[in-house]
mmCIF file of the C-alpha atoms, coordinates in Angstrom:
data_MODEL
# 
_entry.id   MODEL 
# 
loop_
_atom_site.group_PDB 
_atom_site.id 
_atom_site.type_symbol 
_atom_site.label_atom_id 
_atom_site.label_alt_id 
_atom_site.label_comp_id 
_atom_site.label_asym_id 
_atom_site.label_entity_id 
_atom_site.label_seq_id 
_atom_site.pdbx_PDB_ins_code 
_atom_site.Cartn_x 
_atom_site.Cartn_y 
_atom_site.Cartn_z 
_atom_site.occupancy 
_atom_site.B_iso_or_equiv 
_atom_site.pdbx_formal_charge 
_atom_site.auth_seq_id 
_atom_site.auth_comp_id 
_atom_site.auth_asym_id 
_atom_site.auth_atom_id 
_atom_site.pdbx_PDB_model_num 
ATOM 1   C CA . MET A 1 1   ? -115.803 46.217 -286.693 1.00 0.00 ? 1   MET A CA 1 
ATOM 2   C CA . ILE A 1 2   ? -115.436 45.579 -290.427 1.00 0.00 ? 2   ILE A CA 1 
ATOM 3   C CA . GLU A 1 3   ? -111.848 47.556 -289.756 1.00 0.00 ? 3   GLU A CA 1 
ATOM 4   C CA . LEU A 1 4   ? -111.025 45.781 -286.720 1.00 0.00 ? 4   LEU A CA 1 
ATOM 5   C CA . THR A 1 5   ? -111.559 42.471 -288.327 1.00 0.00 ? 5   THR A CA 1 
ATOM 6   C CA . ASN A 1 6   ? -109.597 43.260 -291.275 1.00 0.00 ? 6   ASN A CA 1 
ATOM 7   C CA . ASP A 1 7   ? -106.869 44.487 -288.896 1.00 0.00 ? 7   ASP A CA 1 
ATOM 8   C CA . LEU A 1 8   ? -107.055 41.582 -287.212 1.00 0.00 ? 8   LEU A CA 1 
ATOM 9   C CA . LYS A 1 9   ? -106.712 39.402 -289.915 1.00 0.00 ? 9   LYS A CA 1 
ATOM 10  C CA . SER A 1 10  ? -103.512 41.348 -291.318 1.00 0.00 ? 10  SER A CA 1 
ATOM 11  C CA . GLU A 1 11  ? -101.712 40.331 -287.731 1.00 0.00 ? 11  GLU A CA 1 
ATOM 12  C CA . PHE A 1 12  ? -103.096 36.655 -287.720 1.00 0.00 ? 12  PHE A CA 1 
ATOM 13  C CA . SER A 1 13  ? -101.037 36.592 -291.320 1.00 0.00 ? 13  SER A CA 1 
ATOM 14  C CA . ILE A 1 14  ? -98.282  37.915 -289.362 1.00 0.00 ? 14  ILE A CA 1 
ATOM 15  C CA . ALA A 1 15  ? -98.489  35.048 -286.658 1.00 0.00 ? 15  ALA A CA 1 
ATOM 16  C CA . TYR A 1 16  ? -98.855  32.651 -289.259 1.00 0.00 ? 16  TYR A CA 1 
ATOM 17  C CA . VAL A 1 17  ? -95.767  33.463 -291.407 1.00 0.00 ? 17  VAL A CA 1 
ATOM 18  C CA . SER A 1 18  ? -93.482  34.341 -288.467 1.00 0.00 ? 18  SER A CA 1 
ATOM 19  C CA . ALA A 1 19  ? -94.576  30.884 -287.023 1.00 0.00 ? 19  ALA A CA 1 
ATOM 20  C CA . ILE A 1 20  ? -93.662  29.338 -290.318 1.00 0.00 ? 20  ILE A CA 1 
ATOM 21  C CA . ALA A 1 21  ? -90.263  31.052 -290.458 1.00 0.00 ? 21  ALA A CA 1 
ATOM 22  C CA . HIS A 1 22  ? -89.164  30.440 -287.037 1.00 0.00 ? 22  HIS A CA 1 
ATOM 23  C CA . ALA A 1 23  ? -89.969  26.762 -287.317 1.00 0.00 ? 23  ALA A CA 1 
ATOM 24  C CA . GLY A 1 24  ? -87.900  26.708 -290.359 1.00 0.00 ? 24  GLY A CA 1 
ATOM 25  C CA . GLY A 1 25  ? -85.085  28.206 -288.606 1.00 0.00 ? 25  GLY A CA 1 
ATOM 26  C CA . TYR A 1 26  ? -85.309  31.693 -289.968 1.00 0.00 ? 26  TYR A CA 1 
ATOM 27  C CA . PHE A 1 27  ? -85.875  35.006 -288.635 1.00 0.00 ? 27  PHE A CA 1 
ATOM 28  C CA . VAL A 1 28  ? -88.288  38.032 -288.970 1.00 0.00 ? 28  VAL A CA 1 
ATOM 29  C CA . GLN A 1 29  ? -88.334  41.436 -288.776 1.00 0.00 ? 29  GLN A CA 1 
ATOM 30  C CA . LEU A 1 30  ? -91.388  43.899 -289.094 1.00 0.00 ? 30  LEU A CA 1 
ATOM 31  C CA . PRO A 1 31  ? -90.343  46.731 -291.008 1.00 0.00 ? 31  PRO A CA 1 
ATOM 32  C CA . ASN A 1 32  ? -90.826  50.118 -289.427 1.00 0.00 ? 32  ASN A CA 1 
ATOM 33  C CA . ARG A 1 33  ? -94.811  51.340 -290.270 1.00 0.00 ? 33  ARG A CA 1 
ATOM 34  C CA . MET A 1 34  ? -93.225  54.152 -292.302 1.00 0.00 ? 34  MET A CA 1 
ATOM 35  C CA . ARG A 1 35  ? -91.903  51.651 -294.902 1.00 0.00 ? 35  ARG A CA 1 
ATOM 36  C CA . ASP A 1 36  ? -95.121  49.916 -295.014 1.00 0.00 ? 36  ASP A CA 1 
ATOM 37  C CA . GLY A 1 37  ? -95.557  52.650 -298.172 1.00 0.00 ? 37  GLY A CA 1 
ATOM 38  C CA . ASP A 1 38  ? -92.971  50.476 -299.930 1.00 0.00 ? 38  ASP A CA 1 
ATOM 39  C CA . GLY A 1 39  ? -95.448  47.370 -299.972 1.00 0.00 ? 39  GLY A CA 1 
ATOM 40  C CA . VAL A 1 40  ? -93.331  45.213 -297.415 1.00 0.00 ? 40  VAL A CA 1 
ATOM 41  C CA . ASP A 1 41  ? -95.613  43.624 -294.487 1.00 0.00 ? 41  ASP A CA 1 
ATOM 42  C CA . ILE A 1 42  ? -92.679  41.406 -292.828 1.00 0.00 ? 42  ILE A CA 1 
ATOM 43  C CA . GLU A 1 43  ? -89.176  40.356 -293.591 1.00 0.00 ? 43  GLU A CA 1 
ATOM 44  C CA . ILE A 1 44  ? -87.961  36.911 -293.320 1.00 0.00 ? 44  ILE A CA 1 
ATOM 45  C CA . PHE A 1 45  ? -83.951  36.472 -292.968 1.00 0.00 ? 45  PHE A CA 1 
ATOM 46  C CA . GLN A 1 46  ? -81.052  34.017 -291.799 1.00 0.00 ? 46  GLN A CA 1 
ATOM 47  C CA . ARG A 1 47  ? -78.053  34.936 -290.325 1.00 0.00 ? 47  ARG A CA 1 
ATOM 48  C CA . GLY A 1 48  ? -74.918  33.824 -292.059 1.00 0.00 ? 48  GLY A CA 1 
ATOM 49  C CA . GLY A 1 49  ? -74.991  30.717 -293.964 1.00 0.00 ? 49  GLY A CA 1 
ATOM 50  C CA . GLY A 1 50  ? -73.050  29.506 -297.061 1.00 0.00 ? 50  GLY A CA 1 
ATOM 51  C CA . GLY A 1 51  ? -74.045  30.512 -300.581 1.00 0.00 ? 51  GLY A CA 1 
ATOM 52  C CA . VAL A 1 52  ? -73.583  32.926 -303.214 1.00 0.00 ? 52  VAL A CA 1 
ATOM 53  C CA . VAL A 1 53  ? -75.535  35.203 -300.859 1.00 0.00 ? 53  VAL A CA 1 
ATOM 54  C CA . ARG A 1 54  ? -74.758  35.153 -297.424 1.00 0.00 ? 54  ARG A CA 1 
ATOM 55  C CA . GLY A 1 55  ? -77.506  35.845 -295.161 1.00 0.00 ? 55  GLY A CA 1 
ATOM 56  C CA . PRO A 1 56  ? -80.207  35.418 -297.628 1.00 0.00 ? 56  PRO A CA 1 
ATOM 57  C CA . ARG A 1 57  ? -83.369  38.008 -297.262 1.00 0.00 ? 57  ARG A CA 1 
ATOM 58  C CA . LEU A 1 58  ? -87.156  37.947 -298.526 1.00 0.00 ? 58  LEU A CA 1 
ATOM 59  C CA . ASP A 1 59  ? -89.715  40.597 -298.127 1.00 0.00 ? 59  ASP A CA 1 
ATOM 60  C CA . LEU A 1 60  ? -93.562  39.650 -298.331 1.00 0.00 ? 60  LEU A CA 1 
ATOM 61  C CA . GLN A 1 61  ? -96.777  41.707 -298.668 1.00 0.00 ? 61  GLN A CA 1 
ATOM 62  C CA . LEU A 1 62  ? -99.566  39.978 -296.780 1.00 0.00 ? 62  LEU A CA 1 
ATOM 63  C CA . LYS A 1 63  ? -102.984 39.770 -297.907 1.00 0.00 ? 63  LYS A CA 1 
ATOM 64  C CA . ALA A 1 64  ? -105.700 37.902 -295.627 1.00 0.00 ? 64  ALA A CA 1 
ATOM 65  C CA . THR A 1 65  ? -108.802 36.916 -296.678 1.00 0.00 ? 65  THR A CA 1 
ATOM 66  C CA . ALA A 1 66  ? -111.863 34.655 -295.002 1.00 0.00 ? 66  ALA A CA 1 
ATOM 67  C CA . LYS A 1 67  ? -113.035 34.049 -299.017 1.00 0.00 ? 67  LYS A CA 1 
ATOM 68  C CA . VAL A 1 68  ? -110.959 32.056 -301.281 1.00 0.00 ? 68  VAL A CA 1 
ATOM 69  C CA . PRO A 1 69  ? -112.402 30.437 -304.351 1.00 0.00 ? 69  PRO A CA 1 
ATOM 70  C CA . GLU A 1 70  ? -112.643 27.354 -304.516 1.00 0.00 ? 70  GLU A CA 1 
ATOM 71  C CA . THR A 1 71  ? -111.137 27.513 -308.056 1.00 0.00 ? 71  THR A CA 1 
ATOM 72  C CA . ASP A 1 72  ? -107.149 26.614 -308.629 1.00 0.00 ? 72  ASP A CA 1 
ATOM 73  C CA . PRO A 1 73  ? -105.641 28.421 -309.342 1.00 0.00 ? 73  PRO A CA 1 
ATOM 74  C CA . PHE A 1 74  ? -108.085 31.300 -306.821 1.00 0.00 ? 74  PHE A CA 1 
ATOM 75  C CA . PHE A 1 75  ? -107.718 34.791 -307.856 1.00 0.00 ? 75  PHE A CA 1 
ATOM 76  C CA . ILE A 1 76  ? -107.089 37.891 -305.780 1.00 0.00 ? 76  ILE A CA 1 
ATOM 77  C CA . ASP A 1 77  ? -107.454 41.220 -306.643 1.00 0.00 ? 77  ASP A CA 1 
ATOM 78  C CA . LEU A 1 78  ? -104.160 43.527 -305.485 1.00 0.00 ? 78  LEU A CA 1 
ATOM 79  C CA . PRO A 1 79  ? -104.330 47.441 -305.198 1.00 0.00 ? 79  PRO A CA 1 
ATOM 80  C CA . LEU A 1 80  ? -102.200 48.447 -308.009 1.00 0.00 ? 80  LEU A CA 1 
ATOM 81  C CA . LYS A 1 81  ? -99.909  49.999 -305.691 1.00 0.00 ? 81  LYS A CA 1 
ATOM 82  C CA . ASN A 1 82  ? -99.255  46.519 -304.240 1.00 0.00 ? 82  ASN A CA 1 
ATOM 83  C CA . TYR A 1 83  ? -98.975  44.778 -307.844 1.00 0.00 ? 83  TYR A CA 1 
ATOM 84  C CA . THR A 1 84  ? -96.525  47.609 -309.266 1.00 0.00 ? 84  THR A CA 1 
ATOM 85  C CA . GLU A 1 85  ? -94.131  46.924 -305.943 1.00 0.00 ? 85  GLU A CA 1 
ATOM 86  C CA . LEU A 1 86  ? -94.137  42.843 -306.571 1.00 0.00 ? 86  LEU A CA 1 
ATOM 87  C CA . ILE A 1 87  ? -93.549  43.083 -310.236 1.00 0.00 ? 87  ILE A CA 1 
ATOM 88  C CA . SER A 1 88  ? -90.487  45.539 -310.076 1.00 0.00 ? 88  SER A CA 1 
ATOM 89  C CA . VAL A 1 89  ? -87.188  43.639 -310.828 1.00 0.00 ? 89  VAL A CA 1 
ATOM 90  C CA . ASP A 1 90  ? -85.192  46.437 -309.419 1.00 0.00 ? 90  ASP A CA 1 
ATOM 91  C CA . HIS A 1 91  ? -85.823  45.296 -305.526 1.00 0.00 ? 91  HIS A CA 1 
ATOM 92  C CA . GLN A 1 92  ? -82.311  43.749 -304.122 1.00 0.00 ? 92  GLN A CA 1 
ATOM 93  C CA . VAL A 1 93  ? -84.705  41.577 -301.765 1.00 0.00 ? 93  VAL A CA 1 
ATOM 94  C CA . PRO A 1 94  ? -86.760  39.670 -303.458 1.00 0.00 ? 94  PRO A CA 1 
ATOM 95  C CA . ARG A 1 95  ? -90.722  39.899 -303.159 1.00 0.00 ? 95  ARG A CA 1 
ATOM 96  C CA . ILE A 1 96  ? -93.581  37.613 -302.763 1.00 0.00 ? 96  ILE A CA 1 
ATOM 97  C CA . LEU A 1 97  ? -97.080  37.808 -302.093 1.00 0.00 ? 97  LEU A CA 1 
ATOM 98  C CA . VAL A 1 98  ? -98.727  35.607 -299.503 1.00 0.00 ? 98  VAL A CA 1 
ATOM 99  C CA . VAL A 1 99  ? -102.236 35.181 -299.562 1.00 0.00 ? 99  VAL A CA 1 
ATOM 100 C CA . MET A 1 100 ? -103.469 33.738 -295.742 1.00 0.00 ? 100 MET A CA 1 
ATOM 101 C CA . GLN A 1 101 ? -107.180 32.359 -295.835 1.00 0.00 ? 101 GLN A CA 1 
ATOM 102 C CA . VAL A 1 102 ? -108.680 32.400 -291.966 1.00 0.00 ? 102 VAL A CA 1 
ATOM 103 C CA . PRO A 1 103 ? -111.908 30.915 -291.243 1.00 0.00 ? 103 PRO A CA 1 
ATOM 104 C CA . GLU A 1 104 ? -115.064 33.078 -291.041 1.00 0.00 ? 104 GLU A CA 1 
ATOM 105 C CA . ASP A 1 105 ? -115.729 32.719 -287.355 1.00 0.00 ? 105 ASP A CA 1 
ATOM 106 C CA . ARG A 1 106 ? -112.715 34.373 -285.597 1.00 0.00 ? 106 ARG A CA 1 
ATOM 107 C CA . ALA A 1 107 ? -113.021 31.516 -282.587 1.00 0.00 ? 107 ALA A CA 1 
ATOM 108 C CA . ASP A 1 108 ? -111.966 28.838 -285.287 1.00 0.00 ? 108 ASP A CA 1 
ATOM 109 C CA . TRP A 1 109 ? -108.519 30.534 -286.048 1.00 0.00 ? 109 TRP A CA 1 
ATOM 110 C CA . ALA A 1 110 ? -106.367 29.085 -283.565 1.00 0.00 ? 110 ALA A CA 1 
ATOM 111 C CA . THR A 1 111 ? -106.714 26.292 -280.742 1.00 0.00 ? 111 THR A CA 1 
ATOM 112 C CA . ALA A 1 112 ? -104.070 25.415 -278.297 1.00 0.00 ? 112 ALA A CA 1 
ATOM 113 C CA . SER A 1 113 ? -103.629 22.402 -276.148 1.00 0.00 ? 113 SER A CA 1 
ATOM 114 C CA . PRO A 1 114 ? -100.368 21.079 -274.304 1.00 0.00 ? 114 PRO A CA 1 
ATOM 115 C CA . GLU A 1 115 ? -100.004 18.985 -277.254 1.00 0.00 ? 115 GLU A CA 1 
ATOM 116 C CA . GLN A 1 116 ? -100.157 21.456 -279.830 1.00 0.00 ? 116 GLN A CA 1 
ATOM 117 C CA . LEU A 1 117 ? -101.292 25.044 -281.435 1.00 0.00 ? 117 LEU A CA 1 
ATOM 118 C CA . VAL A 1 118 ? -103.220 25.041 -284.431 1.00 0.00 ? 118 VAL A CA 1 
ATOM 119 C CA . LEU A 1 119 ? -103.346 27.804 -286.333 1.00 0.00 ? 119 LEU A CA 1 
ATOM 120 C CA . ARG A 1 120 ? -106.425 27.543 -289.000 1.00 0.00 ? 120 ARG A CA 1 
ATOM 121 C CA . GLN A 1 121 ? -106.568 27.679 -292.842 1.00 0.00 ? 121 GLN A CA 1 
ATOM 122 C CA . CYS A 1 122 ? -103.349 28.121 -295.316 1.00 0.00 ? 122 CYS A CA 1 
ATOM 123 C CA . ALA A 1 123 ? -101.561 30.890 -296.909 1.00 0.00 ? 123 ALA A CA 1 
ATOM 124 C CA . TRP A 1 124 ? -100.136 30.483 -300.394 1.00 0.00 ? 124 TRP A CA 1 
ATOM 125 C CA . TRP A 1 125 ? -96.976  32.336 -302.038 1.00 0.00 ? 125 TRP A CA 1 
ATOM 126 C CA . LEU A 1 126 ? -97.039  33.894 -305.505 1.00 0.00 ? 126 LEU A CA 1 
ATOM 127 C CA . SER A 1 127 ? -93.640  35.684 -306.855 1.00 0.00 ? 127 SER A CA 1 
ATOM 128 C CA . LEU A 1 128 ? -94.849  38.182 -309.536 1.00 0.00 ? 128 LEU A CA 1 
ATOM 129 C CA . ARG A 1 129 ? -91.219  39.778 -310.221 1.00 0.00 ? 129 ARG A CA 1 
ATOM 130 C CA . GLY A 1 130 ? -90.948  40.247 -314.123 1.00 0.00 ? 130 GLY A CA 1 
ATOM 131 C CA . ALA A 1 131 ? -94.832  40.165 -314.588 1.00 0.00 ? 131 ALA A CA 1 
ATOM 132 C CA . ASN A 1 132 ? -96.228  42.827 -317.012 1.00 0.00 ? 132 ASN A CA 1 
ATOM 133 C CA . ASP A 1 133 ? -97.294  46.597 -316.230 1.00 0.00 ? 133 ASP A CA 1 
ATOM 134 C CA . SER A 1 134 ? -100.831 46.424 -315.173 1.00 0.00 ? 134 SER A CA 1 
ATOM 135 C CA . GLN A 1 135 ? -103.289 48.744 -317.735 1.00 0.00 ? 135 GLN A CA 1 
ATOM 136 C CA . ASN A 1 136 ? -105.796 48.901 -315.075 1.00 0.00 ? 136 ASN A CA 1 
ATOM 137 C CA . ASP A 1 137 ? -106.527 51.853 -312.597 1.00 0.00 ? 137 ASP A CA 1 
ATOM 138 C CA . ALA A 1 138 ? -107.010 50.429 -309.394 1.00 0.00 ? 138 ALA A CA 1 
ATOM 139 C CA . THR A 1 139 ? -106.648 46.861 -308.746 1.00 0.00 ? 139 THR A CA 1 
ATOM 140 C CA . GLN A 1 140 ? -105.185 43.857 -310.964 1.00 0.00 ? 140 GLN A CA 1 
ATOM 141 C CA . ARG A 1 141 ? -106.395 40.386 -310.465 1.00 0.00 ? 141 ARG A CA 1 
ATOM 142 C CA . VAL A 1 142 ? -103.640 37.933 -310.042 1.00 0.00 ? 142 VAL A CA 1 
ATOM 143 C CA . TRP A 1 143 ? -103.821 34.210 -309.838 1.00 0.00 ? 143 TRP A CA 1 
ATOM 144 C CA . VAL A 1 144 ? -102.582 31.903 -306.794 1.00 0.00 ? 144 VAL A CA 1 
ATOM 145 C CA . ALA A 1 145 ? -101.977 28.067 -307.482 1.00 0.00 ? 145 ALA A CA 1 
ATOM 146 C CA . LYS A 1 146 ? -102.840 26.088 -304.483 1.00 0.00 ? 146 LYS A CA 1 
ATOM 147 C CA . LYS A 1 147 ? -100.180 23.979 -304.602 1.00 0.00 ? 147 LYS A CA 1 
ATOM 148 C CA . ASN A 1 148 ? -97.778  26.705 -303.463 1.00 0.00 ? 148 ASN A CA 1 
ATOM 149 C CA . VAL A 1 149 ? -98.735  26.330 -299.876 1.00 0.00 ? 149 VAL A CA 1 
ATOM 150 C CA . PHE A 1 150 ? -96.311  28.485 -297.750 1.00 0.00 ? 150 PHE A CA 1 
ATOM 151 C CA . SER A 1 151 ? -95.134  25.851 -295.443 1.00 0.00 ? 151 SER A CA 1 
ATOM 152 C CA . MET A 1 152 ? -91.251  25.247 -294.058 1.00 0.00 ? 152 MET A CA 1 
ATOM 153 C CA . THR A 1 153 ? -90.813  23.172 -296.905 1.00 0.00 ? 153 THR A CA 1 
ATOM 154 C CA . ALA A 1 154 ? -91.592  26.258 -299.621 1.00 0.00 ? 154 ALA A CA 1 
ATOM 155 C CA . LEU A 1 155 ? -89.821  29.031 -297.580 1.00 0.00 ? 155 LEU A CA 1 
ATOM 156 C CA . GLU A 1 156 ? -86.886  26.555 -297.626 1.00 0.00 ? 156 GLU A CA 1 
ATOM 157 C CA . ALA A 1 157 ? -86.764  26.397 -301.507 1.00 0.00 ? 157 ALA A CA 1 
ATOM 158 C CA . ILE A 1 158 ? -87.251  29.583 -301.798 1.00 0.00 ? 158 ILE A CA 1 
ATOM 159 C CA . MET A 1 159 ? -84.498  30.774 -299.613 1.00 0.00 ? 159 MET A CA 1 
ATOM 160 C CA . THR A 1 160 ? -82.234  28.211 -301.163 1.00 0.00 ? 160 THR A CA 1 
ATOM 161 C CA . LYS A 1 161 ? -82.609  29.862 -304.516 1.00 0.00 ? 161 LYS A CA 1 
ATOM 162 C CA . ILE A 1 162 ? -82.119  33.294 -302.912 1.00 0.00 ? 162 ILE A CA 1 
ATOM 163 C CA . ARG A 1 163 ? -78.884  31.663 -301.506 1.00 0.00 ? 163 ARG A CA 1 
ATOM 164 C CA . LEU A 1 164 ? -77.676  30.539 -304.281 1.00 0.00 ? 164 LEU A CA 1 
ATOM 165 C CA . GLY A 1 165 ? -78.195  33.862 -306.350 1.00 0.00 ? 165 GLY A CA 1 
ATOM 166 C CA . GLY A 1 166 ? -81.749  33.249 -307.894 1.00 0.00 ? 166 GLY A CA 1 
ATOM 167 C CA . PHE A 1 167 ? -85.400  34.701 -307.284 1.00 0.00 ? 167 PHE A CA 1 
ATOM 168 C CA . PRO A 1 168 ? -88.234  32.827 -306.164 1.00 0.00 ? 168 PRO A CA 1 
# 
């Protein structure tokens, strides 16, 4: 049952990111499952557009949990493989980590009515590009600021940086 719940949390985080991206005017693509070994769970992109980078792209590594500490910033222990992929400066397409908090009770994850669709809890983002190599064997603790809510406003700011040739 735990495996099923973890898989559902993962899929819910994809739905959350997709909703934010689409509402912000971006497209999403789920990489071929064979690419999951590359640490990319979802890609966000824009067709055309001006700037230094036409058609900016962003790769995301997603993590979902029902337990986000009260502290700000909060920590998450990433598998070393994911951490190593996220700190690399060798990727042409920028990468970020998105941590999704879902309610403990799956019945509270979403509600729908004729007026609104509500996806509950929140996701936060973090760029680890250029961070130090880990000295650990299995996991690396990273700290995520709660001000970095993964929202349409945040996504637009990230994509604008990319469009101008920068990194989040």
